[in-house]
A tleap script that builds the chain and sets N, CA, C and O, in Angstrom:
source leaprc.protein.ff14SB
mol = sequence {
  NMET LEU ALA LEU LEU LEU ALA LEU GLN THR
  ALA PRO ILE ASP GLN ALA ALA PHE LEU ALA
  GLY CYS TRP LYS GLN ASP LEU ALA ASN GLY
  VAL VAL GLU GLU GLN TRP LEU ALA PRO GLY
  GLY GLY MET MET LEU GLY MET SER ARG THR
  VAL ARG ASP GLY MET ALA ARG GLY TRP GLU
  PHE THR ARG ILE GLN GLU ALA ASP GLY ARG
  LEU THR PHE VAL ALA LEU PRO SER GLY GLN
  ALA GLU GLY ALA PHE PRO LEU LYS SER ALA
  GLY PRO GLY GLU LEU VAL PHE GLU ASN LEU
  ALA HIE ASP PHE PRO GLN ARG VAL ILE TYR
  ARG SER GLN GLY PRO ASP GLY LEU LEU GLY
  ARG ILE GLU GLY GLU ILE ASP GLY LYS PRO
  ARG SER VAL ASP PHE PRO TYR LYS ARG CYS
  ALA ALA GLY CASN
}
set mol.1.N position { -13.482 157.405 5.315 }
set mol.1.CA position { -12.451 156.508 5.157 }
set mol.1.C position { -11.311 157.121 4.448 }
set mol.1.O position { -10.170 156.942 4.875 }
set mol.2.N position { -11.544 157.848 3.366 }
set mol.2.CA position { -10.512 158.405 2.635 }
set mol.2.C position { -9.715 159.420 3.516 }
set mol.2.O position { -8.489 159.411 3.409 }
set mol.3.N position { -10.306 160.284 4.367 }
set mol.3.CA position { -9.689 161.181 5.212 }
set mol.3.C position { -8.633 160.410 6.170 }
set mol.3.O position { -7.532 160.877 6.465 }
set mol.4.N position { -9.108 159.218 6.592 }
set mol.4.CA position { -8.295 158.269 7.496 }
set mol.4.C position { -6.998 157.946 6.817 }
set mol.4.O position { -5.887 158.066 7.334 }
set mol.5.N position { -7.270 157.500 5.536 }
set mol.5.CA position { -6.122 156.829 4.685 }
set mol.5.C position { -5.146 158.027 4.429 }
set mol.5.O position { -3.933 157.837 4.508 }
set mol.6.N position { -5.654 159.242 4.129 }
set mol.6.CA position { -4.748 160.422 3.834 }
set mol.6.C position { -4.020 160.665 5.103 }
set mol.6.O position { -2.798 160.809 5.087 }
set mol.7.N position { -4.747 160.722 6.270 }
set mol.7.CA position { -3.988 161.113 7.510 }
set mol.7.C position { -2.814 160.113 7.920 }
set mol.7.O position { -1.889 160.462 8.654 }
set mol.8.N position { -2.934 158.920 7.411 }
set mol.8.CA position { -1.972 157.872 7.824 }
set mol.8.C position { -0.829 158.111 6.829 }
set mol.8.O position { 0.322 157.823 7.157 }
set mol.9.N position { -1.091 158.596 5.697 }
set mol.9.CA position { -0.051 158.651 4.677 }
set mol.9.C position { 0.646 160.061 4.760 }
set mol.9.O position { 1.549 160.287 3.955 }
set mol.10.N position { 0.295 161.010 5.662 }
set mol.10.CA position { 0.920 162.089 5.845 }
set mol.10.C position { 1.939 162.065 6.945 }
set mol.10.O position { 1.700 161.634 8.074 }
set mol.11.N position { 3.238 162.615 6.500 }
set mol.11.CA position { 4.216 162.446 7.492 }
set mol.11.C position { 4.018 163.525 8.500 }
set mol.11.O position { 3.569 164.632 8.202 }
set mol.12.N position { 4.385 163.151 9.761 }
set mol.12.CA position { 4.202 164.272 10.898 }
set mol.12.C position { 4.825 165.574 10.555 }
set mol.12.O position { 4.256 166.598 10.932 }
set mol.13.N position { 5.979 165.651 9.854 }
set mol.13.CA position { 6.701 167.000 9.591 }
set mol.13.C position { 5.669 167.851 8.682 }
set mol.13.O position { 5.671 169.082 8.696 }
set mol.14.N position { 4.829 167.116 7.927 }
set mol.14.CA position { 3.857 167.947 7.036 }
set mol.14.C position { 3.016 168.888 7.701 }
set mol.14.O position { 2.514 169.844 7.109 }
set mol.15.N position { 2.823 168.616 9.085 }
set mol.15.CA position { 1.899 169.427 9.787 }
set mol.15.C position { 2.634 170.929 9.985 }
set mol.15.O position { 1.976 171.930 10.271 }
set mol.16.N position { 3.937 170.942 9.813 }
set mol.16.CA position { 4.792 172.229 9.886 }
set mol.16.C position { 4.833 172.908 8.563 }
set mol.16.O position { 5.261 174.062 8.529 }
set mol.17.N position { 4.406 172.279 7.381 }
set mol.17.CA position { 4.632 172.863 6.176 }
set mol.17.C position { 4.135 174.146 6.008 }
set mol.17.O position { 4.682 174.758 5.091 }
set mol.18.N position { 3.190 174.798 6.664 }
set mol.18.CA position { 2.735 176.190 6.613 }
set mol.18.C position { 3.722 177.181 6.873 }
set mol.18.O position { 3.606 178.308 6.390 }
set mol.19.N position { 4.851 176.804 7.722 }
set mol.19.CA position { 5.862 177.698 7.999 }
set mol.19.C position { 6.851 177.955 6.855 }
set mol.19.O position { 7.547 178.970 6.864 }
set mol.20.N position { 6.920 177.069 5.891 }
set mol.20.CA position { 7.858 177.231 4.690 }
set mol.20.C position { 7.779 178.652 4.184 }
set mol.20.O position { 6.721 179.267 4.056 }
set mol.21.N position { 8.962 179.120 3.911 }
set mol.21.CA position { 9.174 180.384 3.303 }
set mol.21.C position { 9.870 181.577 4.096 }
set mol.21.O position { 10.527 181.320 5.106 }
set mol.22.N position { 9.742 182.727 3.691 }
set mol.22.CA position { 10.459 183.935 4.229 }
set mol.22.C position { 9.314 184.802 4.959 }
set mol.22.O position { 8.271 185.158 4.411 }
set mol.23.N position { 9.634 185.045 6.111 }
set mol.23.CA position { 8.678 185.840 7.032 }
set mol.23.C position { 9.419 187.075 7.687 }
set mol.23.O position { 10.590 186.983 8.056 }
set mol.24.N position { 8.719 188.167 7.805 }
set mol.24.CA position { 9.391 189.476 8.256 }
set mol.24.C position { 8.542 190.201 9.106 }
set mol.24.O position { 7.354 190.368 8.831 }
set mol.25.N position { 9.114 190.679 10.204 }
set mol.25.CA position { 8.238 191.639 11.161 }
set mol.25.C position { 9.042 192.948 11.067 }
set mol.25.O position { 10.219 192.966 11.427 }
set mol.26.N position { 8.421 194.049 10.587 }
set mol.26.CA position { 9.146 195.431 10.616 }
set mol.26.C position { 8.885 195.878 11.935 }
set mol.26.O position { 7.835 195.680 12.546 }
set mol.27.N position { 10.038 196.584 12.418 }
set mol.27.CA position { 9.961 197.162 13.792 }
set mol.27.C position { 10.349 198.760 13.429 }
set mol.27.O position { 10.795 199.132 12.343 }
set mol.28.N position { 10.087 199.579 14.540 }
set mol.28.CA position { 10.341 201.025 14.303 }
set mol.28.C position { 11.856 201.274 13.938 }
set mol.28.O position { 12.209 202.131 13.127 }
set mol.29.N position { 12.662 200.492 14.578 }
set mol.29.CA position { 14.126 200.709 14.279 }
set mol.29.C position { 14.834 199.497 13.582 }
set mol.29.O position { 16.059 199.407 13.499 }
set mol.30.N position { 14.017 198.641 13.125 }
set mol.30.CA position { 14.815 197.462 12.483 }
set mol.30.C position { 13.749 196.363 12.007 }
set mol.30.O position { 12.594 196.653 11.696 }
set mol.31.N position { 14.252 195.131 11.989 }
set mol.31.CA position { 13.398 194.142 11.398 }
set mol.31.C position { 13.740 192.862 12.122 }
set mol.31.O position { 14.828 192.723 12.681 }
set mol.32.N position { 12.821 191.940 12.111 }
set mol.32.CA position { 13.061 190.460 12.522 }
set mol.32.C position { 12.639 189.610 11.328 }
set mol.32.O position { 11.520 189.663 10.817 }
set mol.33.N position { 13.631 188.827 10.934 }
set mol.33.CA position { 13.273 187.815 9.662 }
set mol.33.C position { 13.359 186.563 10.067 }
set mol.33.O position { 14.202 186.305 10.926 }
set mol.34.N position { 12.590 185.604 9.592 }
set mol.34.CA position { 12.646 184.194 9.957 }
set mol.34.C position { 12.496 183.493 8.478 }
set mol.34.O position { 11.639 183.845 7.667 }
set mol.35.N position { 13.435 182.470 8.250 }
set mol.35.CA position { 13.158 181.640 7.074 }
set mol.35.C position { 13.182 180.271 7.272 }
set mol.35.O position { 14.039 179.745 7.983 }
set mol.36.N position { 12.196 179.563 6.628 }
set mol.36.CA position { 12.077 178.078 6.875 }
set mol.36.C position { 12.120 177.369 5.541 }
set mol.36.O position { 11.458 177.768 4.583 }
set mol.37.N position { 12.874 176.359 5.496 }
set mol.37.CA position { 12.897 175.358 4.303 }
set mol.37.C position { 11.608 174.473 4.337 }
set mol.37.O position { 11.065 174.188 5.404 }
set mol.38.N position { 11.197 174.101 3.266 }
set mol.38.CA position { 10.105 173.157 3.240 }
set mol.38.C position { 10.348 171.903 3.925 }
set mol.38.O position { 11.518 171.675 4.233 }
set mol.39.N position { 9.583 171.163 4.183 }
set mol.39.CA position { 9.561 169.773 4.738 }
set mol.39.C position { 10.456 168.747 3.753 }
set mol.39.O position { 10.140 168.581 2.575 }
set mol.40.N position { 11.411 168.194 4.263 }
set mol.40.CA position { 12.258 167.303 3.468 }
set mol.40.C position { 13.070 166.329 4.439 }
set mol.40.O position { 13.646 166.769 5.435 }
set mol.41.N position { 13.079 165.176 4.139 }
set mol.41.CA position { 13.952 164.077 5.056 }
set mol.41.C position { 13.438 163.985 6.506 }
set mol.41.O position { 14.190 163.517 7.362 }
set mol.42.N position { 12.171 164.416 6.840 }
set mol.42.CA position { 11.677 164.232 8.094 }
set mol.42.C position { 11.971 165.563 8.928 }
set mol.42.O position { 11.766 165.562 10.142 }
set mol.43.N position { 12.494 166.795 8.215 }
set mol.43.CA position { 12.821 167.902 9.107 }
set mol.43.C position { 12.540 169.082 8.300 }
set mol.43.O position { 12.429 169.044 7.074 }
set mol.44.N position { 12.421 170.190 9.054 }
set mol.44.CA position { 12.474 171.543 8.393 }
set mol.44.C position { 13.606 172.345 9.061 }
set mol.44.O position { 13.828 172.221 10.265 }
set mol.45.N position { 14.272 173.113 8.325 }
set mol.45.CA position { 15.404 173.978 8.856 }
set mol.45.C position { 14.989 175.305 8.754 }
set mol.45.O position { 14.339 175.722 7.795 }
set mol.46.N position { 15.377 176.064 9.812 }
set mol.46.CA position { 14.989 177.544 9.831 }
set mol.46.C position { 16.099 178.461 10.391 }
set mol.46.O position { 17.031 177.941 11.003 }
set mol.47.N position { 16.052 179.695 10.227 }
set mol.47.CA position { 16.936 180.528 10.736 }
set mol.47.C position { 16.287 181.871 11.005 }
set mol.47.O position { 15.297 182.172 10.338 }
set mol.48.N position { 16.738 182.677 11.890 }
set mol.48.CA position { 16.185 184.029 12.220 }
set mol.48.C position { 17.308 184.967 12.370 }
set mol.48.O position { 18.461 184.571 12.543 }
set mol.49.N position { 16.962 186.279 12.301 }
set mol.49.CA position { 17.918 187.372 12.633 }
set mol.49.C position { 17.135 188.577 12.971 }
set mol.49.O position { 16.139 188.871 12.311 }
set mol.50.N position { 17.528 189.268 13.939 }
set mol.50.CA position { 16.904 190.461 14.426 }
set mol.50.C position { 17.960 191.587 14.215 }
set mol.50.O position { 19.111 191.527 14.648 }
set mol.51.N position { 17.436 192.620 13.499 }
set mol.51.CA position { 18.507 193.767 13.338 }
set mol.51.C position { 17.752 195.066 13.796 }
set mol.51.O position { 16.640 195.391 13.378 }
set mol.52.N position { 18.488 195.752 14.693 }
set mol.52.CA position { 17.958 196.878 15.323 }
set mol.52.C position { 19.129 198.000 15.072 }
set mol.52.O position { 20.322 197.761 15.257 }
set mol.53.N position { 18.611 199.260 14.624 }
set mol.53.CA position { 19.579 200.320 14.509 }
set mol.53.C position { 20.742 199.892 13.547 }
set mol.53.O position { 21.898 200.282 13.705 }
set mol.54.N position { 20.402 199.188 12.694 }
set mol.54.CA position { 21.391 198.760 11.656 }
set mol.54.C position { 22.454 197.750 12.079 }
set mol.54.O position { 23.469 197.601 11.399 }
set mol.55.N position { 22.241 197.081 13.155 }
set mol.55.CA position { 23.174 196.059 13.657 }
set mol.55.C position { 22.411 194.699 13.982 }
set mol.55.O position { 21.280 194.739 14.466 }
set mol.56.N position { 22.955 193.678 13.748 }
set mol.56.CA position { 22.497 192.418 14.001 }
set mol.56.C position { 22.496 192.330 15.643 }
set mol.56.O position { 23.554 192.470 16.257 }
set mol.57.N position { 21.319 192.103 16.283 }
set mol.57.CA position { 21.312 192.111 17.733 }
set mol.57.C position { 20.985 190.564 18.187 }
set mol.57.O position { 21.080 190.209 19.362 }
set mol.58.N position { 20.627 189.767 17.222 }
set mol.58.CA position { 20.135 188.360 17.708 }
set mol.58.C position { 20.084 187.479 16.501 }
set mol.58.O position { 19.762 188.018 15.443 }
set mol.59.N position { 20.391 186.036 16.508 }
set mol.59.CA position { 20.192 185.248 15.512 }
set mol.59.C position { 19.816 183.994 16.089 }
set mol.59.O position { 19.988 183.831 17.297 }
set mol.60.N position { 19.317 183.072 15.370 }
set mol.60.CA position { 18.859 181.757 15.849 }
set mol.60.C position { 18.760 180.707 14.742 }
set mol.60.O position { 18.133 180.968 13.715 }
set mol.61.N position { 19.358 179.536 14.921 }
set mol.61.CA position { 19.308 178.514 13.967 }
set mol.61.C position { 18.188 177.542 14.555 }
set mol.61.O position { 18.231 177.282 15.757 }
set mol.62.N position { 17.277 177.043 13.826 }
set mol.62.CA position { 16.359 176.210 14.431 }
set mol.62.C position { 15.905 175.030 13.416 }
set mol.62.O position { 16.090 175.142 12.204 }
set mol.63.N position { 15.302 173.899 13.995 }
set mol.63.CA position { 14.804 172.886 13.098 }
set mol.63.C position { 13.660 172.197 13.745 }
set mol.63.O position { 13.552 172.205 14.971 }
set mol.64.N position { 12.841 171.631 13.011 }
set mol.64.CA position { 11.569 170.864 13.378 }
set mol.64.C position { 11.928 169.541 12.917 }
set mol.64.O position { 12.256 169.409 11.738 }
set mol.65.N position { 11.908 168.542 13.698 }
set mol.65.CA position { 12.364 167.207 13.256 }
set mol.65.C position { 11.320 166.161 13.744 }
set mol.65.O position { 10.650 166.290 14.769 }
set mol.66.N position { 11.266 165.120 12.894 }
set mol.66.CA position { 10.445 163.982 13.474 }
set mol.66.C position { 11.447 163.097 14.301 }
set mol.66.O position { 12.643 162.966 14.039 }
set mol.67.N position { 10.825 162.560 15.250 }
set mol.67.CA position { 11.555 161.435 16.067 }
set mol.67.C position { 10.447 160.571 16.669 }
set mol.67.O position { 9.597 161.067 17.409 }
set mol.68.N position { 10.461 159.261 16.344 }
set mol.68.CA position { 9.617 158.385 16.851 }
set mol.68.C position { 8.113 158.756 16.581 }
set mol.68.O position { 7.229 158.502 17.399 }
set mol.69.N position { 7.889 159.369 15.388 }
set mol.69.CA position { 6.518 159.835 15.024 }
set mol.69.C position { 5.997 161.096 15.703 }
set mol.69.O position { 4.793 161.350 15.660 }
set mol.70.N position { 6.904 161.934 16.358 }
set mol.70.CA position { 6.521 163.059 17.070 }
set mol.70.C position { 7.464 164.093 16.648 }
set mol.70.O position { 8.639 163.820 16.400 }
set mol.71.N position { 6.950 165.351 16.553 }
set mol.71.CA position { 7.822 166.439 16.054 }
set mol.71.C position { 8.310 167.245 17.293 }
set mol.71.O position { 7.586 167.490 18.258 }
set mol.72.N position { 9.714 167.664 17.161 }
set mol.72.CA position { 10.277 168.356 18.118 }
set mol.72.C position { 10.916 169.652 17.423 }
set mol.72.O position { 11.477 169.664 16.328 }
set mol.73.N position { 10.713 170.754 18.292 }
set mol.73.CA position { 11.323 171.965 17.887 }
set mol.73.C position { 12.660 172.210 18.458 }
set mol.73.O position { 12.705 172.140 19.686 }
set mol.74.N position { 13.743 172.479 17.850 }
set mol.74.CA position { 14.978 172.599 18.346 }
set mol.74.C position { 15.690 173.993 18.065 }
set mol.74.O position { 15.900 174.285 16.888 }
set mol.75.N position { 16.035 174.782 18.965 }
set mol.75.CA position { 16.494 176.018 18.808 }
set mol.75.C position { 17.970 176.241 19.298 }
set mol.75.O position { 18.271 175.830 20.419 }
set mol.76.N position { 18.899 176.867 18.520 }
set mol.76.CA position { 20.167 177.398 18.924 }
set mol.76.C position { 20.140 178.846 18.812 }
set mol.76.O position { 20.382 179.311 17.698 }
set mol.77.N position { 19.868 179.699 19.838 }
set mol.77.CA position { 19.773 181.080 19.644 }
set mol.77.C position { 21.017 181.754 20.038 }
set mol.77.O position { 21.494 181.496 21.143 }
set mol.78.N position { 21.615 182.621 19.224 }
set mol.78.CA position { 22.741 183.604 19.587 }
set mol.78.C position { 23.973 182.909 20.294 }
set mol.78.O position { 24.644 183.536 21.115 }
set mol.79.N position { 24.242 181.659 19.972 }
set mol.79.CA position { 25.344 181.052 20.594 }
set mol.79.C position { 24.993 180.440 22.026 }
set mol.79.O position { 25.909 179.949 22.686 }
set mol.80.N position { 23.718 180.456 22.515 }
set mol.80.CA position { 23.356 179.921 23.681 }
set mol.80.C position { 23.268 178.374 23.557 }
set mol.80.O position { 23.301 177.925 22.411 }
set mol.81.N position { 23.158 177.492 24.606 }
set mol.81.CA position { 22.883 176.168 24.483 }
set mol.81.C position { 21.650 175.768 23.739 }
set mol.81.O position { 20.596 176.399 23.816 }
set mol.82.N position { 21.800 174.838 23.111 }
set mol.82.CA position { 20.492 174.257 22.275 }
set mol.82.C position { 19.287 173.694 23.232 }
set mol.82.O position { 19.493 172.991 24.222 }
set mol.83.N position { 18.203 174.049 22.850 }
set mol.83.CA position { 17.137 173.786 23.588 }
set mol.83.C position { 16.064 173.072 22.732 }
set mol.83.O position { 15.786 173.451 21.594 }
set mol.84.N position { 15.472 172.005 23.347 }
set mol.84.CA position { 14.477 170.966 22.528 }
set mol.84.C position { 13.188 171.206 23.226 }
set mol.84.O position { 13.074 171.284 24.449 }
set mol.85.N position { 12.047 171.337 22.202 }
set mol.85.CA position { 10.705 171.479 22.786 }
set mol.85.C position { 9.773 170.514 22.032 }
set mol.85.O position { 9.343 170.802 20.916 }
set mol.86.N position { 9.448 169.292 22.699 }
set mol.86.CA position { 8.537 168.453 21.891 }
set mol.86.C position { 7.197 169.039 21.768 }
set mol.86.O position { 6.687 169.850 22.541 }
set mol.87.N position { 6.608 168.458 20.546 }
set mol.87.CA position { 5.284 169.111 20.183 }
set mol.87.C position { 4.194 168.727 21.396 }
set mol.87.O position { 4.135 167.566 21.804 }
set mol.88.N position { 3.456 169.628 21.868 }
set mol.88.CA position { 2.515 169.373 22.903 }
set mol.88.C position { 1.096 169.272 22.104 }
set mol.88.O position { 0.337 168.338 22.361 }
set mol.89.N position { 0.761 170.239 21.143 }
set mol.89.CA position { -0.457 170.108 20.447 }
set mol.89.C position { -0.322 170.560 18.966 }
set mol.89.O position { 0.615 171.300 18.665 }
set mol.90.N position { -1.116 170.195 18.130 }
set mol.90.CA position { -1.236 170.575 16.864 }
set mol.90.C position { -2.500 170.614 16.284 }
set mol.90.O position { -3.320 169.768 16.640 }
set mol.91.N position { -2.831 171.532 15.370 }
set mol.91.CA position { -4.057 171.720 14.722 }
set mol.91.C position { -3.918 172.183 13.390 }
set mol.91.O position { -2.746 172.384 13.071 }
set mol.92.N position { -4.843 172.433 12.441 }
set mol.92.CA position { -4.590 172.941 11.230 }
set mol.92.C position { -3.936 174.467 11.328 }
set mol.92.O position { -4.535 175.415 11.838 }
set mol.93.N position { -2.761 174.532 10.819 }
set mol.93.CA position { -2.027 175.747 10.894 }
set mol.93.C position { -1.597 176.293 12.285 }
set mol.93.O position { -1.365 177.480 12.515 }
set mol.94.N position { -1.521 175.282 13.179 }
set mol.94.CA position { -1.000 175.711 14.641 }
set mol.94.C position { -0.116 174.595 15.233 }
set mol.94.O position { -0.515 173.431 15.276 }
set mol.95.N position { 0.937 174.928 15.629 }
set mol.95.CA position { 1.798 174.157 16.357 }
set mol.95.C position { 2.255 174.630 17.756 }
set mol.95.O position { 2.735 175.762 17.812 }
set mol.96.N position { 2.174 173.978 18.774 }
set mol.96.CA position { 2.463 174.328 20.199 }
set mol.96.C position { 3.526 173.295 20.647 }
set mol.96.O position { 3.195 172.113 20.738 }
set mol.97.N position { 4.864 173.713 20.949 }
set mol.97.CA position { 5.885 172.951 21.467 }
set mol.97.C position { 6.107 173.423 22.877 }
set mol.97.O position { 5.934 174.617 23.122 }
set mol.98.N position { 6.453 172.639 23.771 }
set mol.98.CA position { 6.611 172.900 25.131 }
set mol.98.C position { 7.655 172.097 25.774 }
set mol.98.O position { 7.780 170.887 25.587 }
set mol.99.N position { 8.504 172.907 26.644 }
set mol.99.CA position { 9.440 172.153 27.541 }
set mol.99.C position { 9.509 172.953 28.880 }
set mol.99.O position { 10.162 173.992 28.980 }
set mol.100.N position { 8.810 172.414 29.878 }
set mol.100.CA position { 8.644 173.209 31.057 }
set mol.100.C position { 9.859 173.256 31.959 }
set mol.100.O position { 9.928 173.973 32.958 }
set mol.101.N position { 10.937 172.335 31.481 }
set mol.101.CA position { 12.082 172.392 32.366 }
set mol.101.C position { 13.184 173.359 31.822 }
set mol.101.O position { 14.292 173.471 32.347 }
set mol.102.N position { 12.772 174.041 30.726 }
set mol.102.CA position { 13.624 174.975 29.958 }
set mol.102.C position { 13.507 176.438 30.716 }
set mol.102.O position { 12.492 176.730 31.348 }
set mol.103.N position { 14.496 177.222 30.612 }
set mol.103.CA position { 14.240 178.605 31.027 }
set mol.103.C position { 13.468 179.236 30.172 }
set mol.103.O position { 12.912 178.532 29.329 }
set mol.104.N position { 13.249 180.550 30.154 }
set mol.104.CA position { 12.365 181.192 29.269 }
set mol.104.C position { 12.855 181.223 27.800 }
set mol.104.O position { 13.999 181.585 27.525 }
set mol.105.N position { 12.039 180.869 26.947 }
set mol.105.CA position { 10.732 180.473 27.014 }
set mol.105.C position { 10.439 178.947 27.344 }
set mol.105.O position { 11.344 178.132 27.168 }
set mol.106.N position { 9.307 178.573 27.776 }
set mol.106.CA position { 8.959 177.252 27.950 }
set mol.106.C position { 7.970 176.656 26.878 }
set mol.106.O position { 7.669 175.463 26.843 }
set mol.107.N position { 7.524 177.558 26.058 }
set mol.107.CA position { 6.564 177.332 24.932 }
set mol.107.C position { 6.933 178.136 23.721 }
set mol.107.O position { 7.243 179.323 23.831 }
set mol.108.N position { 6.904 177.488 22.520 }
set mol.108.CA position { 7.076 178.077 21.274 }
set mol.108.C position { 5.903 177.738 20.461 }
set mol.108.O position { 5.553 176.563 20.351 }
set mol.109.N position { 5.272 178.703 19.882 }
set mol.109.CA position { 3.935 178.538 19.207 }
set mol.109.C position { 3.986 179.289 17.831 }
set mol.109.O position { 4.450 180.418 17.675 }
set mol.110.N position { 3.467 178.536 16.911 }
set mol.110.CA position { 3.305 179.061 15.570 }
set mol.110.C position { 1.886 178.943 15.057 }
set mol.110.O position { 1.327 177.847 15.069 }
set mol.111.N position { 1.299 179.999 14.618 }
set mol.111.CA position { -0.077 180.042 14.241 }
set mol.111.C position { -0.121 180.676 12.824 }
set mol.111.O position { 0.409 181.769 12.623 }
set mol.112.N position { -0.755 179.986 11.844 }
set mol.112.CA position { -0.846 180.614 10.505 }
set mol.112.C position { -1.897 181.625 10.671 }
set mol.112.O position { -2.889 181.466 11.383 }
set mol.113.N position { -1.580 182.867 9.849 }
set mol.113.CA position { -2.628 183.922 9.876 }
set mol.113.C position { -2.995 184.044 8.381 }
set mol.113.O position { -2.923 185.160 7.865 }
set mol.114.N position { -3.363 183.033 7.684 }
set mol.114.CA position { -3.626 183.110 6.261 }
set mol.114.C position { -2.383 182.835 5.444 }
set mol.114.O position { -1.327 182.569 6.018 }
set mol.115.N position { -2.473 182.894 4.022 }
set mol.115.CA position { -1.345 182.591 3.262 }
set mol.115.C position { -0.171 183.505 3.347 }
set mol.115.O position { 0.972 183.119 3.099 }
set mol.116.N position { -0.492 184.819 3.727 }
set mol.116.CA position { 0.653 185.795 3.901 }
set mol.116.C position { 0.825 186.279 5.428 }
set mol.116.O position { 1.242 187.411 5.673 }
set mol.117.N position { 0.533 185.500 6.290 }
set mol.117.CA position { 0.607 185.939 7.764 }
set mol.117.C position { 1.087 184.750 8.566 }
set mol.117.O position { 0.797 183.609 8.206 }
set mol.118.N position { 1.837 184.994 9.678 }
set mol.118.CA position { 2.312 184.083 10.526 }
set mol.118.C position { 2.470 184.757 11.935 }
set mol.118.O position { 3.067 185.830 12.025 }
set mol.119.N position { 1.961 184.159 12.987 }
set mol.119.CA position { 2.172 184.512 14.219 }
set mol.119.C position { 3.209 183.567 15.001 }
set mol.119.O position { 2.922 182.406 15.294 }
set mol.120.N position { 4.276 184.087 15.272 }
set mol.120.CA position { 5.167 183.471 16.225 }
set mol.120.C position { 5.192 183.814 17.595 }
set mol.120.O position { 5.338 185.011 17.846 }
set mol.121.N position { 5.075 182.976 18.589 }
set mol.121.CA position { 4.925 183.445 19.872 }
set mol.121.C position { 5.842 182.561 20.919 }
set mol.121.O position { 5.857 181.331 20.930 }
set mol.122.N position { 6.512 183.311 21.694 }
set mol.122.CA position { 7.281 182.372 22.837 }
set mol.122.C position { 6.652 182.883 24.185 }
set mol.122.O position { 6.395 184.073 24.369 }
set mol.123.N position { 6.427 181.918 25.095 }
set mol.123.CA position { 5.772 182.289 26.357 }
set mol.123.C position { 6.389 181.274 27.444 }
set mol.123.O position { 7.006 180.247 27.160 }
set mol.124.N position { 6.112 181.744 28.734 }
set mol.124.CA position { 6.566 180.989 29.920 }
set mol.124.C position { 6.726 181.911 31.000 }
set mol.124.O position { 6.097 182.968 31.035 }
set mol.125.N position { 7.576 181.545 31.924 }
set mol.125.CA position { 7.617 182.390 33.166 }
set mol.125.C position { 9.136 182.826 33.272 }
set mol.125.O position { 10.005 182.097 32.793 }
set mol.126.N position { 9.443 183.989 33.885 }
set mol.126.CA position { 10.587 184.513 34.394 }
set mol.126.C position { 10.359 185.020 35.757 }
set mol.126.O position { 9.607 185.955 36.031 }
set mol.127.N position { 11.127 184.276 36.670 }
set mol.127.CA position { 10.941 184.554 38.198 }
set mol.127.C position { 9.549 184.526 38.596 }
set mol.127.O position { 8.986 185.429 39.215 }
set mol.128.N position { 9.002 183.400 38.190 }
set mol.128.CA position { 7.581 183.177 38.655 }
set mol.128.C position { 6.435 183.862 38.014 }
set mol.128.O position { 5.267 183.533 38.217 }
set mol.129.N position { 6.849 184.934 37.148 }
set mol.129.CA position { 5.849 185.744 36.480 }
set mol.129.C position { 5.601 185.371 35.079 }
set mol.129.O position { 6.569 185.128 34.359 }
set mol.130.N position { 4.415 185.303 34.625 }
set mol.130.CA position { 4.219 184.845 33.148 }
set mol.130.C position { 4.790 186.045 32.228 }
set mol.130.O position { 4.779 187.230 32.562 }
set mol.131.N position { 5.251 185.574 31.107 }
set mol.131.CA position { 5.780 186.401 30.069 }
set mol.131.C position { 5.494 185.859 28.642 }
set mol.131.O position { 5.373 184.666 28.366 }
set mol.132.N position { 5.413 186.769 27.883 }
set mol.132.CA position { 5.192 186.296 26.320 }
set mol.132.C position { 5.811 187.370 25.397 }
set mol.132.O position { 5.908 188.555 25.714 }
set mol.133.N position { 6.176 186.896 24.346 }
set mol.133.CA position { 6.575 187.849 23.201 }
set mol.133.C position { 6.007 187.324 21.974 }
set mol.133.O position { 6.102 186.128 21.700 }
set mol.134.N position { 5.387 188.211 21.177 }
set mol.134.CA position { 4.630 187.910 19.978 }
set mol.134.C position { 5.578 188.418 18.672 }
set mol.134.O position { 6.250 189.448 18.726 }
set mol.135.N position { 5.531 187.629 17.623 }
set mol.135.CA position { 6.152 187.894 16.433 }
set mol.135.C position { 5.234 187.820 15.349 }
set mol.135.O position { 5.103 186.753 14.749 }
set mol.136.N position { 4.476 188.996 14.976 }
set mol.136.CA position { 3.490 189.019 13.971 }
set mol.136.C position { 4.326 189.161 12.637 }
set mol.136.O position { 4.820 190.244 12.322 }
set mol.137.N position { 4.451 188.129 11.938 }
set mol.137.CA position { 5.115 188.146 10.404 }
set mol.137.C position { 4.208 188.337 9.397 }
set mol.137.O position { 3.023 188.038 9.541 }
set mol.138.N position { 4.661 188.815 8.370 }
set mol.138.CA position { 4.192 188.952 6.938 }
set mol.138.C position { 5.062 188.293 6.005 }
set mol.138.O position { 6.274 188.356 6.214 }
set mol.139.N position { 4.616 187.654 4.981 }
set mol.139.CA position { 5.409 186.916 4.104 }
set mol.139.C position { 6.292 187.838 3.378 }
set mol.139.O position { 5.790 188.878 2.951 }
set mol.140.N position { 7.491 187.611 3.186 }
set mol.140.CA position { 8.469 188.447 2.499 }
set mol.140.C position { 8.059 188.619 1.105 }
set mol.140.O position { 7.618 187.647 0.493 }
set mol.141.N position { 8.174 189.894 0.484 }
set mol.141.CA position { 7.860 189.995 -0.897 }
set mol.141.C position { 8.940 189.256 -1.820 }
set mol.141.O position { 10.021 188.923 -1.335 }
set mol.142.N position { 8.667 189.040 -2.979 }
set mol.142.CA position { 9.638 188.466 -3.841 }
set mol.142.C position { 10.812 189.295 -3.909 }
set mol.142.O position { 10.700 190.511 -4.068 }
set mol.143.N position { 12.121 188.633 -3.782 }
set mol.143.CA position { 13.250 189.315 -3.971 }
set mol.143.C position { 13.889 189.794 -2.547 }
set mol.143.O position { 15.047 190.186 -2.400 }
set mol.144.N position { 12.962 189.689 -1.597 }
set mol.144.CA position { 13.439 190.259 -0.156 }
set mol.144.C position { 13.918 189.080 0.690 }
set mol.144.O position { 14.331 189.269 1.834 }
savepdb mol mol.pdb
quit
């Protein structure tokens, strides 16, 4: 009974709280960084930057927001049109957002890899062929 009461008191956005913080993927010639603010006001705000060979090659502003008791991931990548991905499924430390009408990607997935690891994944189809890109992040060290 207590678990049911706690579940009813937990806001949907709290399912995404494991994303909060600074995340980094080191590349041979650069870095991918992703930063998420903690849940507040029914949403989380995020941003990312990809740097290769000393130059910013891509960026993205993101948010996860509650609407009608359901979460939606919204992305604005490198000046492209905004894309919205409703929550398809959620489990402890995992969120799967999906929009099959969107061009690549059609799915955005986040999986906790313990307190200092996070796997971001995008997947879908390009020209009818399945594609995916993984972003294995580590928590940023203090001051980074």
